[in-house]
Structure formats: structure tokens, C-alpha cells
N, C-alpha and C positions, 0 to 999 in steps of 0.2 A: 491522594482520589478516595470518592464515598465507595462503600460497600453501601449497593442496593438493594440486596436481597431480600425480603419480602414474606417473613413464612408464610400468613394468612393466605396469600397469593399460591405461591408454591404449592399449598393444601391442595389448594383449588384446583388444581392440575387434575384433568381427571384418565389420562394416563401417559405413558415417557416421555412422549409427542411434545405435547402438550406443555409437558417440562420443557423442553427443547425450546420450544418456542418462546416458551418465558427468561430462558435464561439469556438463552439470542440474543432478543427482545433489549436485555439488560446495558448486554456488551455491546449492544448499536445504538444505544442510549449519549453514549458515550464518543465522543470525539476526539477524546485526546485515546483512545483502543481502536477506532473505528472511522473512517470516511469515507461515504457516497461508494456502497458498494468494495467496502474494504475486508479481510480478516472470514472466515470462516467457520461453522460448527459442525457436527454432528452423533448419529448416535445411532449407537446397534443396537438389534433386537432381530427377533427370529419371526418370520411373519411363512403360517403353516408346515410350520415345520424347516425354516431353511432361515438362514443366518443375512442377514439383511442390512445397508449402513445408509440410514438417512442421512446423507450430505446436503449440505445450501445449494436452490439453484441458481445456473446463471440467472443473472438481473435479480434477484433479490439483494434488499438490503437487511444488514440483520434488524435496524431499528425495529423493522415495519414486517419481518418475516412472520410468513403465518404456515400454518401446518405444511397446505398443500405447494409451499416454497423447499421444504426437502424434499430433494432426488430419492428416492429406494433404489438400493444399486446393489446385485447379488455380492456377498464380501468375500466368498470365495474366485469369483471371475476378477474382483483389483488383486484378492490375493495374487495371483497365478500371474497379472502382469508386471505385478512389482518384480516379480523375479527373472524377465527378457532383458537378456545384455542391452538390447536399445530397438527404444518406439516413436516414432513420429508423436508431434503432438494433437496433430489431427488423425490420423489414429488412434490413438491415446482417448481423442472424444469418443471417437466410432465406437469404439470396442467396449467404452462406457455406457456409451448408450444403447447398447445391443443387451446388457445383462444386466438395464433396465425388469424390473418388473412391471412396473407403468408405464406402458410408453406415452401417457399424455400429459408426466410429468417435464418441468427442463430439468436443462442439460448438466448433469453433477455438473460439482466446482471440480477445475483442473485440479485438484489439491486431495482429489477423493482417495485417491490412492496413498496419500501418505497418512490421511486420515484411517483409512482399511488396516495400515500397516501396526497401529498404536491401541495394543488390546485391551484399551480399555471401552468402558458403553460411551461415556460423553466425552467430547475431545472440543475443544474449543480455543479457536490461534484468532486474535488479532496482532495488529501493528501500530500496539503500543508503542508513545512518540517518545517517552520518555526509554525504554528502554531502547528503540533507534537511534534515540541522540546517544547513547553511550557506546554504539556500536556502529557508531560513521561517525568518531572521534577518530586519531589518527591511535594510539593505545586503544581502543573501545576494548581488543581483544581480551589483553588483559584487565580492565574493568569489569568486563565481563564476566573474567573466570572467576573473580575475586570477590565480585557479588553475588557468583552462582553456582556456588561448587557441587552443586546434587544436580545441575541443568548438563542434558546434554547437546552441547555446545557444535554449530555449524559452520563450515566456510558460507561467505553464498556463492549461491547454484541456481540457476532461471530454475523459476518457479516452473512444474510444470513433471511430466516425466520424468527429467532428471534428476530434480529434485528426492521425488518418491523411490529411485531404486538407488541415490546416492544413500538414505534413510534406513532403505534397506539391507545394504552391503552394511552401514555400521552397524546397524540393531541387531545380525541374525544371531550375535548369541550375548547380546543382551541382556540381562538381571532387570526389566522394566520399573520390578521396588525401590530398585535404588536411585534412578531418576525420577525429580518432581516436575521436571520437565521440556520444552527442550528452547533453544533460541536458536534459530536463524541469523547468524550477523547481515546485518545491513534491509533489511527485511522483516521481523516478526518473534511472536512467543506463541509457542502451544503448552498449553497447561489441559490434563486430564485425570478421568477418575471413573469410579461406576458411582459416583454418588453426582448429580448432578450440582449441586451447594457445593461441596466440596472440591470441584472442579472451576467453577468461579471464583471458590477463594480462593486457590492458588495463584488463578489470572492476578486479583486485584493483591494480593500480599506479593506477588512479585514485581508488577507496579510499581508499588506502593515502597517498596525497598531503592528502587532504581529513582523514584520522584524524591527521596532523600537523600540520597547519594550527589545526583544532580542541587537540590537546593542548597548542598553544605560543600560543591564544592563549583556551582557552576552557575552562580546566579544572575541576574544579567540586569542592569540598573538601563533604561531606556531614556537617555539624559539626549531630548532634542531641543534645538527653540523652533519657531514655527518662520518660515519664511513665503515672502508672498510671491506667486509668481502668474502672471498675463497668460499660463497655460491655455492653448485654444480646443479647448476637450472637441471643438462640432473639428476643426483640423486631424485631429486625433484620430476620429470616431472614419472621417470620408476616407481617407490615406490606409485602413489600416485595413478600412472594408474593401478598398480598389488592390490590397495585396493579396488579401486574403481571397477572392476573386464571390465575396457577398457580404448581405449587411451585416457586420458584427453590432452588439451587447459590447455593452462596456461595464466593467467597475473598478467606481474608483476607491480606493484604499487610504485613508491619509489618515491612520492610526496611529498611535504614538511608538505601533513598533513595525508599521509603517516604515514611518515619518526618520526612526533611527537608523533601520536598516540602508533606508536610499540614502542616507548618509555616511556613510562609511567611506572610508582611504580607497582607493585603488577596485572604485564600485566594480569592474566591470570583471574584473578578477575573482571578487573579491564573491559576488551573488553568482557566480559559473562553475560553481561546482559540481554541479549536480542531484539529483531526487533525493527526498526523504526516503521513500521506501521503491521500489522499482518500478512497481505499479499505477506510480503516480504523473511517471513519463507522457502514459498514451493521451495525459488531460497534457500536460504546462509543454513539455518538450524535457529539455535536456536546460536548457538554459535560457534567459530571458534576453529579452530587446532591451540594450540598457541606453536611457539616454540620458549623456553635457553637456550638451548642446544643445543646437537649436534647429538642427538640418534634419528632422524627421527622416523626407523620401533620404535624404543621403545613408540614415543612420540604417533604416529597413534592408535599401539594393545593400549594405555592408551585412546584414544580416543574414539575410536568405545566404548569400554569395558564399559565408561561411558554413550554413547549411547546407549547401549544395556537395562542398568539402567535404564531410564529416560524413552524408549520405554517401557519396564515391569513396572513399577511403575505405567504406565496412559493408558494400554493396554485391552482393553475387543476378539473384534475379531478383529484387525486391522491386516495386511496385513507390518510388517517391512519396512522400506523406506532403501534405501543404505545405512549403519550407516557410512561408512564415510566421512569425513571434504567437505566442498566445498567450503570453503577456508582457509586461514590461515597468522596469522598475527610471523613473524620473529624480537622477540628481537632485537629493535632497530636499522630497517632495513629496513623492507617493507614487504606493504599485497601481497598477491597473493593467487590471485582466482582460480577455477577450473574448466571448464566443458567441454561437448561432444563435440563441438565445438568452435570454438575463439571466436564468438558474444557469447555464452552461458555463457563463462567466461569472457565477456566483460560487459554482463551483470550483471553480480553479482556481478563485482567490483566497476557498476557503484554502485548500491545498498550503497556496504559497504563507498562507497566516501561521501553519500549522510550519512548515521546512523551514520558516523563518527564524521562529524563536529556534528551532532543535539547531541552527548552521552557527547563532549566537553561543548558545550555550557549549555545542562539541569545540567551537573557538578556545569557552572559558576552559577547556579540559584539554588544550593541547593543540590544536587546531580541524577540522570540519572536515572526511572523508565520505566519497559517497563508493558508490561502482562506478568499475571502472569505463570510461566511455567506448568500448569495446561492447564492454554486458550492458552499459546503457539502449545504443544500439541496436541489440538481441531482442534487448524487451522491447522497445518501441517498434522493432518490427519484427514483433513473434508472427506467428506463420499462421498460428492461431487467429491474428488480425489482419494477416496481409491479404486471409484468404477470401475473408469478406469484401478485400478490393478488386479479386483477380476475380469474380464472375460473371 
């Protein structure tokens, strides 16, 4: 991974917020750090004598975020929220919005409280592929501790208030100068500093260390011979559109990676082990449709039946999402992603691409292991997403 910092461009920034925008854009430019809205960054400064956290706003991408994409929130209000013994994420969002000094700004990131707890001016958070790949291996705990002895390591916790409160409890008596960053298992990495470049450098250095480890212990050789297929794309589009209830756009991936992934033995078991990072589940669902024969309609019916069973196993009062698959893997051939638009299908394909390589690499480390099925359900049916459906 290259360090993209350009001193000339950084020096052209007129203030700290401009510098925050610049380094955020650098992080967002690398899809091995963040994908499609993933990750978040923040800046702490004073406005009219009051401590304020400028944190990435909901709906903004790090690659393109501008100054107006950062939500300014009263720092003290966020720190007080962290102390609460419990708080629903919906209530957290409401309180965060109340604490904003500019009500026209976007809603603050759901990880705003966590950013507030870190007592440094610049805070960077990514879902770096290399870090999460190692974390998502069966021996990930051991590997992460050995690679990053000076990082605070946190077991998986649902993003939002639950995660922020856990960090609050873990860091009450922490000497922050004793750690170089935070790694959240199955989720991502935080680096921070009072200097924007140093925080960015720490992120890149940590990811390079993880990449070097994977290059040494988890190299993947893509070996696959092209297999001719009379696969009927028109039929796939028509049948999936009927199952989804709308006309789908599709993205066909027959890259060497996709073809090799699709050629694995016990394909359904192999390719149904969960998402790379929790937020991906909202785009991809937990598992794909696996096609190992030509019975497309029957396979979709079985997928939907299995999805309903998964929903009924964990649901309380949630509204079930569309049970049809968001992508499919055709044995020995391809990965096909479905979306309401070409853009949505392409986004799902991007996420699946990164997941496929991570799974293959994690298997080289002893086996790929995502969050549990129940934890996946909790993320897929997050109350903040459910609230939109219940309106």
C-alpha cells in the first residue's frame, strides 16, 4: 500500500478542517481501506470557545467528502452519552443531532461517540482489507496480538452505542500514549494523532504490516481453466426480477478471482461463511445464492425458504427484508450481482470482490471466520435501518 501524502497539497490547506478533508480523501481513494461509504474520520477543535467534534456525516463517502460533509457536534455532550449504562441507537442519533451546533449539517456518524472518546485531534477509522482478513481467520486473535502489540484490541461488538460504551469502559484508566491505535475484530482499525499526517501515516504503516504478513503466510494463486457455459443471462434477469419484485440490473464477474472462487469444492458451504465487515450485510445479505445445477427457479425458492427460516430464528418485531438473494455464484463460472440500478449492482460486486480474496487468504491462515449468524442478523436488522422501513 502506498502512502499518498503530498506535502505541497497538505500545506495548501487553509485550516484544520481543510486538512481533515484532505487526509480523509486520501483514505477514501484506496478501496483496500474503505468501500462505498465505509469508514469515518473526525477532527476536534474549538468554535467560539467550545470543544467541537467534526465527524463524517451520514451519507458521505471519504473519497469525496467536503467540509460541509462533517457534522459539528458538542464534544462534552458526546462524552456524557458514553457514560450512560444503556442507550438505543435511535435515541443516540436523536441526542447527537440535538448536540449539533449546525442543524443544517448531516447526521453525525453512528461512531461519533467513539471518536469523541479518543483524546486526539485527528482520528481515522477504516475497514482495511488486510486487517479484517487476518482478524477474520480462525487464529485471528493470536495473529493480531502478535502483529500489533501496542494496539488496543477489542472483540467484536455491534457498531453504535454498544461499541462506544465498551470502549469507554475499556479506556477509563488507559494511558492513551501507551497505544498506537485500536483494532476492532471483524470490523476495522483506528489510528489517531494531534497531527493529521502522523495519524494517516500510522494507518498506512499498520496496513502495510498486515499486508506483509499476508504476503508471507497467505498468498493465493488463482488457478482456473475457462469453462464454456450456455448460461441464459436473460432468464437469470427475468427470474430474479420476479423474485425481487422489481426489474433488476445485473453485474457479471468472470474475472480470474471470481472464476477461481466459483470453482471451489463444497461451494455452498465454502461461500456461505458470512461477510467481511458487518456493514456489508446491508448490501449483500449474509450468503449468496449458489447455483450448481440448472434449476434456477428451484434454487431461488430454496434460498428464500432458508432466508425466512433465518429471519424467524432471530426476529422479534422486525420487518423482514426482501428475502431474495443479492448475488449469486454459478459453479465454475461466475459471480452475478443484482441491484435496482447498475450502480447498486456494481457496488455489490465491489464488496463481493474484496470478500472473495479475503476468504481465500483467511483460509490459508487456517480458515475464514466471520461474525456469527445471530450477530449478522442484528446488523442486517439494525434498528436504525428498520426505523426507515416502519415509517
